[in-house]
MARVO-702064 format. One record per residue: residue number from 1; z negated, y, x of N, C-alpha, C in turn. Coordinates in steps of 0.02 Angstrom, whole numbers. Layout:
[NUM [Z Y X] [Z Y X] [Z Y X]] ...
***
This chain:
[1 [-11087 10315 707] [-11120 10369 671] [-11069 10417 643]] [2 [-11076 10437 580] [-11030 10484 549] [-11039 10553 579]] [3 [-10988 10596 570] [-10992 10665 594] [-11050 10700 560]] [4 [-11058 10690 495] [-11114 10723 460] [-11181 10696 483]] [5 [-11184 10630 494] [-11246 10600 520] [-11263 10627 588]] [6 [-11213 10637 630] [-11223 10665 696] [-11248 10737 692]] [7 [-11220 10775 644] [-11241 10845 635] [-11315 10848 615]] [8 [-11336 10804 569] [-11405 10804 546] [-11452 10787 604]] [9 [-11434 10737 643] [-11476 10718 699] [-11480 10776 750]] [10 [-11425 10811 760] [-11426 10867 807] [-11469 10923 780]] [11 [-11470 10935 714] [-11514 10986 685] [-11587 10968 697]] [12 [-11603 10904 689] [-11672 10882 702] [-11690 10892 776]] [13 [-11643 10876 819] [-11655 10883 891] [-11665 10957 909]] [14 [-11624 11001 880] [-11631 11073 894] [-11696 11100 866]] [15 [-11716 11075 807] [-11779 11096 777] [-11837 11079 824]] [16 [-11833 11020 854] [-11886 11001 902] [-11886 11047 962]] [17 [-11828 11054 994] [-11825 11094 1056] [-11838 11168 1044]] [18 [-11813 11195 989] [-11818 11267 977] [-11884 11288 945]] [19 [-11913 11244 904] [-11972 11265 866] [-12033 11222 880]] [20 [-12026 11156 876] [-12084 11113 881] [-12112 11110 952]] [21 [-12068 11100 1002] [-12092 11096 1071] [-12126 11160 1093]] [22 [-12098 11220 1079] [-12134 11281 1098] [-12202 11288 1062]] [23 [-12204 11268 998] [-12267 11271 962] [-12320 11226 994]] [24 [-12300 11166 1013] [-12347 11120 1046] [-12370 11149 1112]] [25 [-12324 11177 1150] [-12340 11204 1216] [-12387 11265 1210]] [26 [-12376 11306 1160] [-12416 11367 1153] [-12484 11353 1120]] [27 [-12487 11309 1071] [-12549 11300 1033] [-12588 11237 1051]] [28 [-12555 11189 1084] [-12588 11125 1100] [-12574 11104 1172]] [29 [-12576 11153 1217] [-12557 11140 1287] [-12599 11084 1318]] [30 [-12663 11081 1303] [-12705 11030 1334] [-12690 10960 1308]] [31 [-12654 10956 1251] [-12637 10891 1222] [-12562 10876 1226]] [32 [-12525 10921 1258] [-12452 10917 1256] [-12425 10849 1278]] [33 [-12456 10821 1330] [-12431 10758 1357] [-12457 10697 1318]] [34 [-12493 10710 1263] [-12519 10655 1222] [-12484 10649 1155]] [35 [-12435 10693 1144] [-12400 10695 1079] [-12329 10667 1089]] [36 [-12315 10610 1058] [-12247 10583 1058] [-12209 10613 1000]] [37 [-12146 10631 1011] [-12106 10664 960] [-12037 10632 956]] [38 [-12011 10625 896] [-11943 10599 888] [-11924 10600 815]] [39 [-11871 10565 798] [-11849 10558 729] [-11832 10484 720]] [40 [-11873 10449 681] [-11864 10377 672] [-11898 10356 607]] [41 [-11879 10297 583] [-11911 10270 524] [-11865 10269 463]] [42 [-11893 10279 404] [-11856 10274 342] [-11810 10335 333]] [43 [-11752 10322 304] [-11704 10376 291] [-11638 10363 326]] [44 [-11583 10375 291] [-11517 10363 320] [-11504 10408 380]] [45 [-11537 10467 382] [-11527 10511 439] [-11552 10481 504]] [46 [-11603 10438 499] [-11629 10406 560] [-11580 10355 588]] [47 [-11536 10329 546] [-11485 10283 569] [-11420 10320 588]] [48 [-11417 10384 574] [-11356 10421 586] [-11304 10411 532]] [49 [-11326 10388 472] [-11280 10373 418] [-11281 10426 363]] [50 [-11315 10480 374] [-11322 10531 322] [-11255 10563 305]] [51 [-11242 10573 241] [-11181 10608 219] [-11199 10649 157]] [52 [-11148 10678 125] [-11160 10721 68] [-11195 10683 11]] [53 [-11176 10620 1] [-11207 10581 -52] [-11281 10569 -38]] [54 [-11297 10561 26] [-11367 10548 45] [-11412 10607 31]] [55 [-11384 10665 23] [-11424 10726 20] [-11450 10743 -49]] [56 [-11443 10695 -96] [-11468 10708 -163] [-11543 10694 -168]] [57 [-11574 10668 -114] [-11646 10654 -116] [-11673 10650 -45]] [58 [-11736 10665 -37] [-11772 10658 27] [-11731 10682 86]] [59 [-11707 10744 82] [-11665 10771 135] [-11694 10836 162]] [60 [-11694 10843 228] [-11718 10904 259] [-11726 10895 334]] [61 [-11727 10950 370] [-11735 10947 443] [-11809 10940 460]] [62 [-11824 10892 504] [-11893 10882 524] [-11897 10828 578]] [63 [-11956 10820 606] [-11967 10770 658] [-12033 10734 645]] [64 [-12044 10680 682] [-12107 10644 679] [-12148 10660 741]] [65 [-12212 10668 733] [-12258 10678 789] [-12309 10621 787]] [66 [-12308 10579 838] [-12349 10518 838] [-12408 10525 885]] [67 [-12468 10509 859] [-12530 10515 897] [-12567 10449 897]] [68 [-12610 10441 947] [-12658 10385 945] [-12709 10399 890]] [69 [-12747 10349 871] [-12799 10359 820] [-12851 10408 843]] [70 [-12870 10404 906] [-12920 10450 932] [-12896 10522 932]] [71 [-12833 10532 952] [-12807 10600 953] [-12797 10628 883]] [72 [-12780 10584 837] [-12774 10607 768] [-12841 10634 743]] [73 [-12894 10599 760] [-12961 10621 739] [-12981 10685 773]] [74 [-12958 10694 836] [-12979 10753 875] [-12941 10816 856]] [75 [-12875 10811 852] [-12837 10873 839] [-12779 10863 790]] [76 [-12775 10805 758] [-12720 10791 712] [-12716 10839 653]] [77 [-12773 10860 627] [-12773 10906 570] [-12743 10973 588]] [78 [-12763 11000 646] [-12737 11065 669] [-12662 11060 684]] [79 [-12641 11003 713] [-12570 10995 729] [-12529 10990 664]] [80 [-12556 10956 615] [-12522 10950 550] [-12512 11019 519]] [81 [-12564 11060 520] [-12559 11127 491] [-12506 11169 528]] [82 [-12505 11164 595] [-12457 11202 634] [-12386 11179 621]] [83 [-12377 11113 617] [-12310 11086 603] [-12286 11106 533]] [84 [-12330 11098 484] [-12311 11115 415] [-12292 11188 409]] [85 [-12324 11231 447] [-12306 11302 446] [-12235 11313 470]] [86 [-12215 11275 522] [-12146 11280 547] [-12096 11258 494]] [87 [-12112 11203 461] [-12066 11176 410] [-12058 11226 353]] [88 [-12113 11255 332] [-12110 11302 276] [-12073 11367 294]] [89 [-12071 11384 358] [-12036 11444 379] [-11960 11435 376]] [90 [-11936 11373 379] [-11865 11360 382] [-11832 11380 316]] [91 [-11771 11407 322] [-11732 11422 262] [-11716 11357 225]] [92 [-11716 11360 160] [-11701 11303 117] [-11747 11244 135]] [93 [-11809 11260 143] [-11858 11207 156] [-11878 11176 89]] [94 [-11853 11117 75] [-11867 11085 11] [-11884 11012 21]] [95 [-11930 10999 67] [-11954 10931 79] [-11987 10904 15]] [96 [-11967 10845 -5] [-12002 10811 -59] [-12066 10781 -30]] [97 [-12111 10761 -74] [-12173 10730 -51] [-12158 10666 -12]] [98 [-12106 10629 -35] [-12088 10567 0] [-12064 10582 71]] [99 [-12025 10635 79] [-12000 10652 145] [-12057 10678 189]] [100 [-12104 10711 160] [-12162 10734 199] [-12201 10674 227]] [101 [-12202 10619 189] [-12235 10559 214] [-12198 10529 273]] [102 [-12132 10538 275] [-12091 10508 327] [-12087 10550 390]] [103 [-12103 10614 385] [-12099 10660 442] [-12167 10692 453]] [104 [-12174 10728 508] [-12236 10762 521] [-12282 10721 565]] [105 [-12347 10736 562] [-12397 10706 607] [-12423 10641 577]] [106 [-12425 10589 617] [-12450 10523 596] [-12473 10485 657]] [107 [-12513 10433 646] [-12533 10392 703] [-12478 10341 719]] [108 [-12476 10321 782] [-12428 10269 803] [-12441 10205 765]] [109 [-12505 10188 757] [-12523 10128 720] [-12497 10130 648]] [110 [-12507 10186 614] [-12487 10191 544] [-12411 10190 537]] [111 [-12376 10222 583] [-12302 10222 579] [-12276 10151 579]] [112 [-12295 10111 629] [-12269 10043 634] [-12298 9998 579]] [113 [-12363 10005 565] [-12395 9962 515] [-12367 9974 445]] [114 [-12354 10036 428] [-12327 10051 362] [-12257 10024 353]] [115 [-12216 10029 405] [-12147 10005 401] [-12144 9928 401]] [116 [-12182 9897 446] [-12181 9824 452] [-12226 9789 401]] [117 [-12270 9828 369] [-12316 9801 319] [-12364 9748 347]] [118 [-12384 9758 409] [-12435 9717 441] [-12478 9764 484]] [119 [-12536 9738 505] [-12580 9778 548] [-12557 9769 620]] [120 [-12523 9819 647] [-12492 9814 714] [-12542 9833 769]] [121 [-12546 9791 820] [-12584 9807 880] [-12537 9841 928]] [122 [-12531 9908 921] [-12482 9945 960] [-12504 9955 1032]] [123 [-12568 9947 1046] [-12593 9956 1115] [-12575 9895 1157]] [124 [-12593 9836 1133] [-12575 9775 1169] [-12500 9759 1161]] [125 [-12471 9781 1107] [-12399 9771 1097] [-12379 9699 1088]] [126 [-12412 9664 1042] [-12395 9594 1030] [-12397 9580 955]] [127 [-12356 9530 935] [-12357 9502 868] [-12360 9427 875]] [128 [-12394 9394 829] [-12394 9321 829] [-12329 9294 800]] [129 [-12314 9231 812] [-12254 9201 783] [-12256 9205 707]] [130 [-12316 9195 679] [-12324 9198 606] [-12307 9268 580]] [131 [-12328 9320 617] [-12311 9388 596] [-12236 9400 602]] [132 [-12206 9377 656] [-12133 9384 665] [-12096 9351 607]] [133 [-12117 9291 589] [-12082 9253 536] [-12090 9287 469]] [134 [-12143 9324 459] [-12154 9357 395] [-12117 9423 388]] [135 [-12087 9447 443] [-12054 9513 441] [-11983 9507 414]] [136 [-11962 9560 381] [-11894 9566 357] [-11852 9600 410]] [137 [-11788 9577 417] [-11744 9608 466] [-11740 9684 458]] [138 [-11734 9706 396] [-11721 9777 384] [-11780 9821 404]] [139 [-11841 9796 395] [-11899 9837 415] [-11901 9844 491]] [140 [-11880 9792 526] [-11877 9796 599] [-11825 9847 622]] [141 [-11767 9848 588] [-11716 9898 604] [-11742 9968 592]] [142 [-11781 9977 539] [-11810 10042 523] [-11861 10063 575]] [143 [-11898 10015 602] [-11950 10030 651] [-11923 10052 718]] [144 [-11860 10034 734] [-11834 10048 802] [-11772 10093 801]] [145 [-11757 10124 744] [-11697 10166 741] [-11711 10235 770]] [146 [-11664 10280 762] [-11675 10350 780] [-11678 10364 854]] [147 [-11720 10412 872] [-11722 10437 941] [-11793 10464 957]] [148 [-11816 10450 1016] [-11880 10476 1040] [-11865 10534 1088]] [149 [-11890 10593 1073] [-11877 10652 1115] [-11926 10656 1173]] [150 [-11989 10638 1161] [-12039 10642 1214] [-12095 10592 1200]] [151 [-12116 10558 1253] [-12172 10511 1246] [-12203 10500 1315]] [152 [-12245 10546 1336] [-12276 10541 1402] [-12323 10482 1408]] [153 [-12362 10469 1356] [-12409 10413 1358] [-12374 10346 1359]] [154 [-12318 10341 1325] [-12279 10280 1325] [-12301 10227 1275]] [155 [-12353 10242 1235] [-12378 10192 1188] [-12327 10180 1131]] [156 [-12302 10235 1103] [-12253 10228 1049] [-12191 10192 1074]] [157 [-12165 10214 1131] [-12104 10183 1159] [-12116 10112 1181]] [158 [-12177 10098 1205] [-12193 10030 1227] [-12187 9980 1171]] [159 [-12215 9996 1113] [-12211 9950 1056] [-12140 9948 1029]] [160 [-12106 10003 1030] [-12036 10006 1009] [-11993 9959 1052]] [161 [-12003 9962 1118] [-11965 9919 1163] [-11983 9845 1153]] [162 [-12046 9832 1138] [-12068 9764 1123] [-12029 9736 1064]] [163 [-12022 9776 1011] [-11983 9754 953] [-11909 9748 969]] [164 [-11883 9793 1009] [-11813 9791 1028] [-11795 9731 1070]] [165 [-11845 9702 1105] [-11833 9642 1144] [-11816 9582 1101]] [166 [-11825 9589 1037] [-11803 9542 986] [-11852 9485 975]] [167 [-11835 9442 927] [-11879 9387 908] [-11895 9341 967]] [168 [-11955 9313 969] [-11968 9258 1016] [-11920 9201 1001]] [169 [-11905 9160 1051] [-11854 9108 1044] [-11867 9062 984]] [170 [-11930 9040 975] [-11944 8994 919] [-11928 9027 852]] [171 [-11946 9089 845] [-11933 9125 783] [-11859 9137 774]] [172 [-11826 9154 828] [-11753 9166 827] [-11716 9104 803]] [173 [-11734 9046 828] [-11702 8983 809] [-11713 8969 734]] [174 [-11773 8981 710] [-11787 8969 639] [-11746 9016 596]] [175 [-11743 9079 615] [-11704 9128 577] [-11630 9109 575]] [176 [-11604 9089 633] [-11533 9070 637] [-11521 9009 592]] [177 [-11563 8958 597] [-11554 8897 558] [-11558 8912 483]] [178 [-11603 8956 463] [-11609 8974 392] [-11544 9002 365]] [179 [-11514 9048 403] [-11452 9080 379] [-11393 9032 383]] [180 [-11392 8988 431] [-11339 8936 434] [-11342 8894 371]] [181 [-11402 8872 353] [-11410 8830 293] [-11391 8869 231]] [182 [-11414 8931 225] [-11400 8970 166] [-11325 8983 158]] [183 [-11291 8997 214] [-11219 9009 211] [-11183 8947 185]] [184 [-11197 8889 216] [-11163 8828 196] [-11178 8809 124]] [185 [-11241 8810 105] [-11260 8787 38] [-11230 8831 -16]] [186 [-11230 8897 -5] [-11206 8942 -57] [-11131 8948 -60]] [187 [-11099 8958 -2] [-11028 8974 -2] [-10983 8914 15]] [188 [-11006 8867 54] [-10964 8810 72] [-10974 8749 27]] [189 [-11027 8750 -14] [-11040 8694 -59] [-11044 8717 -132]] [190 [-11093 8758 -147] [-11108 8774 -218] [-11056 8819 -250]] [191 [-11021 8860 -212] [-10969 8902 -241] [-10916 8858 -275]] [192 [-10892 8808 -238] [-10841 8763 -265] [-10867 8724 -326]] [193 [-10928 8701 -322] [-10957 8664 -378] [-10959 8707 -441]] [194 [-10979 8770 -432] [-10983 8816 -490] [-10914 8832 -518]] [195 [-10866 8843 -474] [-10798 8858 -498] [-10768 8798 -534]] [196 [-10781 8738 -509] [-10755 8678 -542] [-10784 8670 -612]] [197 [-10845 8694 -621] [-10876 8692 -688] [-10853 8751 -732]] [198 [-10819 8799 -703] [-10799 8858 -740] [-10853 8910 -747]] [199 [-10906 8904 -708] [-10962 8951 -711] [-10951 9006 -659]] [200 [-10913 9057 -678] [-10895 9109 -630] [-10954 9155 -612]] [201 [-11002 9161 -658] [-11060 9203 -642] [-11100 9171 -585]] [202 [-11113 9106 -591] [-11149 9071 -538] [-11108 9071 -474]] [203 [-11042 9065 -480] [-10999 9066 -420] [-11003 9133 -384]] [204 [-11006 9188 -423] [-11012 9254 -392] [-11079 9261 -357]] [205 [-11131 9233 -385] [-11196 9234 -351] [-11193 9195 -285]] [206 [-11158 9139 -286] [-11148 9100 -224] [-11111 9141 -172]] [207 [-11059 9176 -194] [-11021 9217 -147] [-11065 9272 -118]] [208 [-11105 9305 -160] [-11148 9358 -135] [-11199 9332 -85]] [209 [-11231 9276 -102] [-11280 9246 -55] [-11246 9226 10]] [210 [-11186 9199 6] [-11149 9180 66] [-11131 9240 109]] [211 [-11110 9294 77] [-11095 9356 113] [-11156 9381 150]] [212 [-11212 9384 116] [-11274 9408 147] [-11293 9364 206]] [213 [-11289 9298 196] [-11308 9252 250] [-11261 9259 310]] [214 [-11196 9266 297] [-11149 9273 352] [-11162 9335 393]] [215 [-11176 9391 359] [-11189 9453 394] [-11256 9450 432]] [216 [-11307 9422 400] [-11372 9415 436] [-11365 9371 497]] [217 [-11327 9317 491] [-11318 9272 548] [-11280 9307 604]] [218 [-11231 9348 587] [-11194 9386 637] [-11242 9432 676]] [219 [-11284 9468 641] [-11332 9511 674] [-11380 9471 718]] [220 [-11403 9414 692] [-11449 9372 730] [-11418 9350 796]] [221 [-11354 9332 794] [-11321 9308 855] [-11306 9366 903]] [222 [-11303 9426 877] [-11295 9485 920] [-11362 9513 943]] [223 [-11417 9484 918] [-11485 9506 933] [-11495 9580 916]] [224 [-11473 9597 855] [-11480 9665 829] [-11508 9658 758]] [225 [-11555 9702 739] [-11582 9701 672] [-11536 9738 624]] [226 [-11518 9707 567] [-11476 9742 519] [-11516 9793 478]] [227 [-11486 9849 459] [-11523 9898 420] [-11526 9878 347]] [228 [-11555 9922 307] [-11560 9915 234] [-11493 9892 206]] [229 [-11495 9850 154] [-11435 9813 132] [-11375 9858 118]] [230 [-11385 9918 93] [-11327 9959 76] [-11292 9985 139]] [231 [-11324 9981 197] [-11293 10002 260] [-11274 9943 304]] [232 [-11286 9881 281] [-11276 9823 324] [-11204 9815 346]] [233 [-11157 9821 298] [-11087 9811 317] [-11063 9867 362]] [234 [-11085 9927 350] [-11066 9982 394] [-11089 9970 466]] [235 [-11152 9949 473] [-11178 9934 539] [-11141 9875 571]] [236 [-11125 9825 531] [-11088 9767 557] [-11019 9788 581]] [237 [-10986 9831 543] [-10919 9854 563] [-10921 9891 629]] [238 [-10974 9929 640] [-10981 9966 703] [-10996 9918 761]] [239 [-11031 9864 746] [-11050 9816 798] [-10991 9770 816]] [240 [-10947 9758 768] [-10890 9713 777] [-10831 9750 808]] [241 [-10826 9748 873] [-10773 9786 908] [-10703 9764 888]] [242 [-10692 9699 882] [-10625 9673 867] [-10607 9677 794]] [243 [-10656 9685 750] [-10648 9686 677] [-10626 9617 650]] [244 [-10626 9567 692] [-10605 9500 670] [-10652 9473 617]] [245 [-10716 9482 627] [-10766 9457 579] [-10773 9503 519]] [246 [-10781 9568 532] [-10794 9615 477] [-10736 9620 429]] [247 [-10674 9612 453] [-10616 9615 408] [-10617 9557 359]] [248 [-10639 9498 382] [-10643 9440 337] [-10700 9449 287]] [249 [-10755 9477 310] [-10811 9491 264] [-10789 9539 209]] [250 [-10753 9591 228] [-10730 9639 178] [-10681 9607 129]] [251 [-10635 9566 154] [-10588 9532 109] [-10625 9486 61]] [252 [-10674 9449 87] [-10712 9404 45] [-10748 9442 -11]] [253 [-10774 9500 5] [-10810 9540 -44] [-10764 9569 -97]] [254 [-10703 9584 -79] [-10657 9620 -124] [-10612 9575 -165]] [255 [-10608 9510 -148] [-10564 9465 -185] [-10586 9456 -257]] [256 [-10539 9456 -304] [-10558 9439 -373] [-10570 9364 -379]] [257 [-10612 9347 -426] [-10626 9276 -439] [-10564 9244 -469]] [258 [-10541 9187 -443] [-10479 9156 -464] [-10491 9094 -506]] [259 [-10494 9102 -571] [-10499 9044 -615] [-10436 9001 -611]] [260 [-10380 9035 -601] [-10316 9000 -599] [-10315 8947 -545]] [261 [-10347 8961 -488] [-10346 8914 -433] [-10383 8849 -448]] [262 [-10424 8850 -501] [-10464 8791 -517] [-10442 8755 -581]] [263 [-10386 8778 -610] [-10360 8743 -669] [-10335 8674 -649]] [264 [-10354 8624 -687] [-10334 8555 -674] [-10353 8530 -605]] [265 [-10406 8561 -575] [-10429 8540 -509] [-10497 8506 -516]] [266 [-10500 8445 -494] [-10563 8408 -497] [-10603 8422 -433]] [267 [-10668 8430 -441] [-10711 8441 -383] [-10718 8377 -343]] [268 [-10712 8384 -277] [-10724 8328 -232] [-10764 8355 -172]] [269 [-10823 8326 -157] [-10865 8354 -104] [-10834 8354 -35]] [270 [-10785 8311 -24] [-10754 8307 43] [-10682 8334 44]] [271 [-10664 8371 -7] [-10596 8397 -10] [-10598 8470 -32]] [272 [-10574 8515 12] [-10577 8586 -4] [-10518 8607 -47]] [273 [-10531 8651 -94] [-10478 8678 -137] [-10451 8743 -106]] [274 [-10404 8736 -62] [-10378 8795 -26] [-10332 8838 -68]] [275 [-10321 8818 -131] [-10284 8863 -176] [-10326 8925 -191]] [276 [-10391 8918 -183] [-10437 8975 -193] [-10447 9009 -125]] [277 [-10424 9070 -119] [-10428 9107 -55] [-10501 9115 -32]] [278 [-10547 9118 -80] [-10617 9124 -61] [-10640 9063 -22]] [279 [-10617 9004 -42] [-10634 8943 -6] [-10605 8945 65]] [280 [-10544 8968 71] [-10512 8973 137] [-10550 9021 182]] [281 [-10568 9079 154] [-10604 9128 193] [-10673 9102 214]] [282 [-10705 9066 169] [-10771 9038 186] [-10766 8992 247]] [283 [-10712 8954 251] [-10702 8911 309] [-10686 8952 372]] [284 [-10644 9004 364] [-10628 9047 421] [-10691 9080 449]] [285 [-10732 9106 404] [-10794 9139 425] [-10841 9089 457]] [286 [-10845 9029 428] [-10886 8976 458] [-10863 8958 528]] [287 [-10797 8957 538] [-10770 8942 605] [-10789 8996 654]] [288 [-10782 9059 634] [-10801 9115 678] [-10875 9112 695]] [289 [-10916 9101 645] [-10989 9097 657] [-11006 9040 704]] [290 [-10971 8984 696] [-10983 8927 741] [-10963 8944 813]] [291 [-10908 8982 820] [-10888 9005 887] [-10943 9049 917]] [292 [-10970 9094 877] [-11023 9137 902] [-11086 9097 919]] [293 [-11101 9046 879] [-11158 9003 893] [-11148 8967 960]] [294 [-11087 8946 973] [-11072 8912 1036] [-11077 8962 1094]] [295 [-11049 9021 1085] [-11051 9072 1139] [-11123 9092 1156]] [296 [-11167 9091 1106] [-11236 9111 1116] [-11279 9055 1142]] [297 [-11253 8994 1143] [-11289 8937 1170] [-11326 8895 1119]] [298 [-11314 8906 1055] [-11348 8867 1004] [-11316 8798 992]] [299 [-11250 8794 999] [-11215 8730 989] [-11167 8719 1046]] [300 [-11147 8657 1055] [-11099 8639 1108] [-11028 8637 1083]] [301 [-11019 8620 1019] [-10952 8612 992] [-10945 8652 927]] [302 [-10885 8675 914] [-10872 8716 854] [-10865 8670 793]] [303 [-10903 8687 741] [-10899 8652 677] [-10906 8703 622]] [304 [-10853 8717 584] [-10857 8768 532] [-10909 8754 478]] [305 [-10926 8691 468] [-10978 8675 419] [-11046 8683 453]] [306 [-11076 8741 445] [-11135 8759 484] [-11195 8714 470]] [307 [-11200 8688 411] [-11257 8645 394] [-11263 8586 442]] [308 [-11207 8562 467] [-11207 8504 511] [-11245 8516 576]] [309 [-11254 8579 595] [-11287 8594 659] [-11356 8625 651]] [310 [-11382 8628 591] [-11447 8660 579] [-11502 8625 620]] [311 [-11506 8560 616] [-11558 8523 652] [-11551 8529 727]] [312 [-11489 8532 751] [-11477 8540 823] [-11505 8607 846]] [313 [-11496 8658 807] [-11522 8724 825] [-11598 8723 827]] [314 [-11628 8693 777] [-11701 8691 774] [-11732 8649 830]] [315 [-11695 8601 856] [-11723 8557 907] [-11710 8581 979]] [316 [-11675 8637 986] [-11661 8663 1053] [-11726 8682 1089]] [317 [-11728 8667 1153] [-11786 8687 1193] [-11783 8761 1210]] [318 [-11725 8784 1234] [-11715 8853 1252] [-11646 8875 1229]] [319 [-11638 8940 1221] [-11574 8969 1199] [-11552 9020 1250]] [320 [-11487 9018 1266] [-11460 9069 1312] [-11457 9135 1276]] [321 [-11478 9189 1309] [-11477 9255 1279] [-11415 9292 1300]] [322 [-11359 9276 1266] [-11297 9312 1281] [-11269 9341 1217]] [323 [-11242 9401 1223] [-11209 9432 1165] [-11134 9419 1169]] 
***
């Protein structure tokens, strides 16, 4: 988390302790233990990534107050009015309408359902495999980010923890296999084919798709949801303690396209053109990912060509849960 991101989160925390919690205690004492409060959901501040550039839109100090549907019907309107009054009292209170939707009083059901774009059963705390497969990684990261300050009922935190427990094994295997295939097809096969044809635009698309697949696969093997795409590499760098993987990803992203490496070079499906550094890096990254697949229990032997192990991953009965 950046220093500025940490400062913003601390302002939100102070706003809760200094203003919101006393208001709830004084005006809603009989409901105090039924109101979950925290800062989570959409917005770079919820990830701790807020900086000066982030502050050009949807920026301001505030918290989320999560209620059951029944409590929303009973006292949600009054709580909304009381909370809005606190926000308006703050100096430089300039919440946009979009930020008002992200903060303030809402139901637990609506918070999770709006982010995940499905009808969430937050009481039973379950999703079907079909629902899991339909979810995007980034919306899951958004649903479980931030911090919960208080949740006496435990309903909000219960569903949050259910999501944090990660994909069911069957879904996890499918997600892993998908990214293995995408990485190999885009960066280990089609990139070279496109460069051999002199189609650098298509080659750059292959590199981009390979980069995305490599990073998604890394997160999958760490059992962590990646955030919105513009923050994915930042989150990956923080997750990668050794920087062995993230440094290669950064180099792959920053390398210029080398037409020179493909002059007078004929494409051969079983022969790599290592004159192109991008090809070399693709193999290095594939080797690292295969090592991680082995460490996590998906494969028994290291093979940098990830496509070769896709069916093995899909046919596994169980997977070891190790990071």
